[in-house]
C-alpha positions in Angstrom: -25.8 8.9 18.9 -25.7 6.2 21.2 -23.4 3.9 22.2 -24.1 0.6 21.0 -24.9 2.1 17.8 -21.4 4.3 17.3 -19.7 0.8 18.0 -21.9 -1.0 14.9 -20.7 2.2 13.1 -17.0 2.3 14.4 -17.2 -1.7 13.0 -18.0 -1.4 9.9 -16.2 1.1 9.5 -12.8 -0.9 10.1 -14.5 -3.5 8.1 -14.6 -1.5 5.1 -10.9 -0.1 4.9 -10.7 -4.4 5.4 -12.2 -4.5 2.2 -10.1 -1.6 0.7 -7.1 -3.4 2.1 -7.7 -6.5 0.3 -8.6 -5.0 -3.0 -5.6 -3.1 -2.7 -3.3 -5.9 -1.8 -5.0 -8.2 -5.2 -4.4 -5.3 -7.2 -0.6 -5.2 -6.2 -0.6 -8.4 -6.2 -1.8 -8.9 -10.3 0.3 -6.2 -11.1 3.1 -8.0 -10.4 2.2 -11.6 -11.2 1.2 -10.1 -15.0 4.6 -8.8 -15.0 6.1 -11.6 -14.2 4.3 -14.3 -16.1 3.4 -11.6 -18.9 0.0 -11.6 -19.0 -1.0 -8.4 -20.6 -4.8 -9.5 -19.9 -4.1 -9.4 -16.0 -2.6 -6.2 -16.2 -5.6 -4.5 -17.7 -7.8 -5.4 -15.3 -5.8 -4.0 -12.9 -6.0 -0.9 -14.9 -9.1 -0.9 -15.3 -10.1 -1.9 -12.0 -9.0 1.6 -10.3 -12.3 3.5 -10.3 -13.3 0.4 -7.7 -11.1 1.3 -5.5 -12.1 5.3 -6.0 -15.3 4.9 -5.5 -15.1 2.7 -2.0 -12.3 5.4 -0.9 -15.2 8.2 -1.0 -17.4 5.3 0.7 -14.8 5.4 3.2 -14.8 8.7 3.0 -18.3 9.6 3.5 -19.0 6.8 6.6 -15.8 8.8 8.5 -17.9 12.3 7.9 -21.0 11.0 8.9 -19.3 9.5 11.8 -17.5 12.9 12.9 -20.9 15.1 12.0 -23.6 13.4 13.6 -21.7 13.1 17.4 -19.2 14.6 19.7 -16.6 11.8 19.7 -14.3 11.1 22.9 -11.1 11.5 21.9 -9.7 7.5 21.8 -13.0 7.8 18.9 -11.4 10.5 17.3 -8.1 9.4 16.9 -9.5 6.2 15.0 -11.9 8.0 12.6 -9.3 10.6 11.5 -6.9 7.9 11.6 -9.4 5.9 9.1 -9.9 8.5 6.8 -5.5 8.8 6.7 -5.4 5.6 6.0 -8.3 5.3 3.5 -6.5 8.0 1.7 -3.0 5.7 1.9 -5.0 2.3 0.6 -5.8 4.5 -2.6 -2.4 5.7 -3.2 -1.8 1.8 -3.0 -4.3 1.2 -5.5 -2.5 3.8 -7.6 0.6 2.6 -7.5 -0.6 -1.2 -8.6 -2.1 0.5 -12.0 1.3 2.0 -12.5 3.0 -1.5 -11.7 0.3 -2.7 -13.9 1.0 0.5 -16.6 4.3 -0.6 -16.8 3.9 -4.4 -17.2 1.8 -3.5 -20.0 5.3 -2.2 -21.5 7.5 -4.6 -20.4 5.5 -7.5 -21.8 5.8 -5.9 -25.3 9.3 -6.3 -25.5 11.7 -9.5 -24.8 12.5 -10.3 -21.0 15.7 -9.0 -19.7 16.5 -10.9 -16.9 14.7 -14.0 -14.7 12.2 -11.4 -12.0 13.4 -12.5 -8.7 14.0 -9.6 -6.6 10.9 -8.0 -7.5 8.4 -10.2 -6.6 10.1 -10.7 -3.0 9.9 -6.8 -2.5 6.4 -6.9 -3.8 5.6 -9.7 -1.1 7.5 -7.7 1.6 5.1 -4.7 0.4 1.8 -6.5 0.3 2.7 -8.3 3.8 3.6 -4.6 5.2 0.2 -3.3 3.7 -1.9 -6.3 5.4 -0.2 -6.9 8.7 -0.6 -2.5 9.0 -4.5 -2.9 8.7 -4.3 -6.1 10.8 -3.2 -3.9 13.9 -5.5 -1.2 13.2 -8.5 -3.6 13.5 -6.7 -5.5 16.6 -5.5 -2.4 17.9 -2.4 -4.2 18.1 1.5 -1.2 18.2 3.9 -4.1 18.4 2.3 -5.4 15.0 2.3 -1.9 14.0 6.0 -1.5 15.0 7.5 -4.9 12.9 5.9 -2.5 9.7 8.0 -0.2 10.3 11.2 -2.4 11.1 10.6 -4.1 7.6 10.4 -0.6 5.5 14.5 -0.8 5.1 14.5 -3.9 4.0 12.3 -2.8 1.0 14.3 0.1 0.7 17.4 -2.6 0.6 16.1 -4.3 -2.1 15.2 -1.4 -4.2 18.7 -0.6 -4.4 19.9 -4.0 -5.3 17.3 -4.0 -8.1 18.9 -0.8 -9.0 22.2 -1.4 -9.2 22.0 -5.0 -10.7 19.8 -2.7 -13.6 22.5 0.1 -14.1 24.9 -2.7 -14.9 23.0 -3.7 -17.6 22.6 0.0 -18.8 26.2 0.9 -19.0 26.7 -2.6 -21.0 24.0 -2.3 -23.5 21.9 0.2 -24.4 19.5 -1.4 -25.9 18.5 -2.3 -22.5 18.3 0.9 -21.5 14.2 0.9 -22.1 13.0 -2.0 -20.3 15.8 -1.5 -17.7 14.5 2.1 -16.1 10.5 0.4 -16.8 11.9 -2.6 -13.8 13.1 0.5 -11.8 10.2 2.4 -12.5 8.2 -1.2 -10.7 10.7 -1.2 -7.6 10.0 2.5 -6.7 6.2 1.6 -7.0 6.5 -1.0 -4.8 8.8 1.2 -2.1 5.9 3.2 -2.6 3.7 1.2 -1.3 5.5 -0.4 1.4 6.1 3.9 2.2 1.9 4.2 2.4 1.9 0.5 4.7 4.3 2.4 6.9 1.9 6.0 7.2 -0.5 3.3 8.3 1.4 2.0 10.7 2.3 5.5 12.5 -1.5 6.4 11.8 -2.1 2.7 14.2 0.6 3.5 16.6 -1.1 7.1 16.7 -4.3 5.6 17.4 -3.7 3.8 20.3 -1.2 4.6 22.1 -1.2 8.6 21.5 2.6 9.1 20.1 4.2 10.4 16.9 6.1 8.5 15.5 6.9 9.8 12.5 10.2 11.1 11.0 11.1 8.7 14.6 9.7 11.1 16.8 8.9 8.9 19.2 12.7 7.9 19.4 13.5 12.1 19.7 
């Protein structure tokens, strides 16, 4: 495969990954919006739209496998293609978490509101931004932006712990709140996992650019 054609194919791969990222970010945003604004029709759209994410994942994997099969990539190209495959998997899992949130929203919408939702939307905004920035780092080959995503993961974890402690007090004070509180805790767990997947993407970006493994604080060691 001639280099100009390979460059075009790699750019097309990046574009499809950006499409995938935009799709799962939109799913996450709509799932949280459905929960906060109590809009069951929007939650249903997130659940039924999961097929679009799955089909795009298959298409991107197919692109990667064809690039690997049709030529012998240089080390930098090989890291890009393998990173793209791993990022693709993480994005699909973010889509799955958006579906989980939407399903919990459908459960909660039929019940009385437990409390105003403040921290969950903040947590969702952080997770969405991490997802967006990790993909921007991939496209722009920006390891500094990728590292900033890693640094924000602790903030998401802290919000999850805060939400858990607050909801635990509701459950202890009134057993009738247990079902709603547990559902909200599961939503926060899904958001934490979205942030974890965004962190995985950022780690892959750093490896792609610098050939450094920063998983599990390996870089510091």
